[in-house]
Phi, psi and omega in degrees: 000132182268129181279147177253152181288134182297134175223163179276133179248135182293344185254023182293132177266087187305308180301320178293325178292316183298314185292328180292316180297315178298324177296319180293315175300315174308309183301315184295321178290324177296313179298324177286352181078020181270063184293330177294322183290324181301318181296318186283345189302130175209173181292340179264000180299138173277119184306322182279291194297309187279318189252349176074021180281127173271185185300318183288323180292326177295318180295317179300316177305314179296325178292317174299318179294319175305312176296315177298324184256359175066037179227166172241122181285144179304135183295343174298332176301318182287320182289318179297314182300316183295317183294325180295330185277342179278000000 
């Protein structure tokens, strides 16, 4: 299966997308044993401060989101995040 580059769609089901993102994030947190963070998880959660996700966990999250949605997120997302941390 060939992944497509993520683009904004006018027919996007935002509540459905939000729930799917939270499900992917919830699964990652459970695998990491971060059960306290799962309880705190909301659409407004900060990945670093609230959920305790470091850089490697965020990369894993991006990979899982790409897989869940069948898209490839632009590499600029990863580079912008890395630059902000320096």
